[in-house]
C-alpha positions in Angstrom: -72.2 18.2 15.8 -71.5 14.4 15.5 -72.5 14.6 11.8 -69.8 17.3 11.2 -67.2 15.4 13.1 -67.9 12.3 10.9 -67.7 14.4 7.8 -64.3 15.8 8.8 -63.2 12.2 9.6 -64.2 11.0 6.2 -62.3 13.8 4.5 -59.2 12.9 6.6 -59.5 9.2 5.7 -59.9 10.0 2.0 -56.8 12.3 2.1 -54.8 9.7 4.0 -55.7 7.1 1.3 -54.6 9.5 -1.4 -51.2 10.0 0.4 -50.8 6.2 0.8 -51.6 5.6 -2.9 -49.1 8.3 -4.0 -51.8 10.6 -5.5 -51.0 13.3 -3.0 -47.8 14.2 -1.1 -47.5 15.7 2.3 -45.9 19.1 1.9 -42.3 19.0 3.1 -42.2 15.3 3.6 -39.8 14.6 0.7 -37.3 17.1 2.1 -37.6 15.5 5.5 -37.1 12.0 4.0 -34.0 13.2 2.1 -32.5 14.5 5.3 -33.3 11.3 7.2 -31.6 9.2 4.5 -28.5 11.4 4.6 -28.4 11.2 8.3 -28.7 7.5 8.6 -27.8 5.5 5.5 -25.2 7.8 3.9 -23.4 8.8 7.1 -23.3 5.1 8.2 -21.4 4.4 4.9 -19.1 7.4 5.6 -18.2 5.9 9.0 -17.5 2.5 7.4 -15.2 4.1 4.8 -13.4 6.2 7.4 -12.6 3.1 9.4 -11.1 1.2 6.5 -7.4 2.2 6.1 -7.4 0.9 2.5 -9.9 3.5 1.4 -8.5 6.9 0.2 -9.8 9.8 2.3 -11.4 11.3 -0.8 -14.1 8.6 -0.8 -15.7 9.4 2.7 -15.2 13.1 2.1 -17.1 13.1 -1.1 -19.8 10.9 0.4 -20.1 13.1 3.5 -20.4 16.1 1.1 -23.2 14.4 -0.7 -25.0 13.8 2.6 -24.5 17.5 3.5 -25.9 18.7 0.2 -28.8 16.3 0.4 -29.7 17.4 3.9 -29.4 21.1 3.1 -31.6 20.7 0.0 -34.1 18.7 2.1 -34.3 21.4 4.7 -34.9 24.0 1.9 -37.6 21.9 0.4 -39.2 21.1 3.7 -39.5 24.8 4.5 -40.5 25.5 0.9 -37.8 28.2 0.5 -36.8 29.5 -2.9 -33.2 29.4 -3.8 -31.4 31.8 -6.0 -29.4 30.2 -8.9 -28.7 26.6 -9.2 -28.8 24.2 -6.3 -25.5 23.8 -4.5 -24.2 23.4 -0.9 -23.4 27.1 -0.9 -26.8 28.3 -2.3 -28.7 26.0 0.1 -26.7 27.3 3.0 -27.3 31.0 2.0 -31.0 30.3 1.6 -31.3 28.8 5.1 -29.3 31.7 6.5 -31.7 34.2 4.8 -34.5 32.3 6.5 -32.6 32.6 9.8 -32.3 28.9 10.2 -28.5 29.0 10.1 -26.1 31.4 11.9 -23.4 33.3 10.1 -20.8 30.9 11.6 -22.9 27.9 10.5 -22.8 29.1 6.9 -19.0 29.5 7.2 -18.7 26.0 8.5 -20.8 24.7 5.6 -18.7 26.6 3.1 -15.5 25.0 4.5 -17.1 21.5 4.3 -18.2 22.2 0.7 -14.7 23.3 -0.2 -13.2 20.1 1.2 -15.8 18.1 -0.7 -15.0 19.9 -3.9 -11.2 19.4 -3.5 -11.8 15.6 -3.0 -14.3 15.5 -6.0 -11.9 17.3 -8.3 -8.8 15.2 -7.5 -7.0 17.8 -5.3 -5.7 15.1 -3.0 -2.7 17.0 -1.5 -5.0 18.7 1.0 -6.8 15.5 2.1 -6.0 13.2 5.0 -7.6 10.6 7.2 -7.9 13.3 9.9 -9.7 15.7 7.6 -12.0 12.9 6.5 -12.8 12.1 10.1 -13.3 15.8 10.9 -15.6 16.1 7.9 -17.7 13.2 9.2 -18.0 14.8 12.6 -18.9 18.2 11.2 -21.6 16.8 8.9 -23.1 14.8 11.7 -23.1 17.9 13.9 -24.9 19.9 11.2 -27.4 17.0 10.5 -28.2 17.0 14.2 -28.6 20.7 14.3 -31.0 20.6 11.2 -33.1 17.9 12.8 -33.5 19.9 16.0 -34.4 23.1 14.0 -36.9 21.3 11.8 -38.5 19.3 14.6 -37.5 15.8 13.7 
């Protein structure tokens, strides 16, 4: 019995060394890492931009949209789900809905955030305001927290 346990231990050590050296990747870890970066680094920058009155609201909205898309893509990758079509906020949300990780209302909320991000990214500034930028920050943070809980972070 001890011999078998040592054999398994040696296999695990060899695998861990391969992961450390970059020869092997832990399945789903890149998706989780992407979500963590979106949750911390990117959303911290969104907060800074939202607090600076000299910054146009489009900047934090576009950045929050990037965090949203990164987090959704990370969740899809982490769960190893196949998306239909090209990757986008909408396609990632629909994929997560099909896997029953998002509610119907969650997808609607994401579509609304994606629409606001697109307006900002395409120079449609008439619909943008500091209040909407602040709301976008709150909504993305709420979704990131929800994804973290769903995916066991």
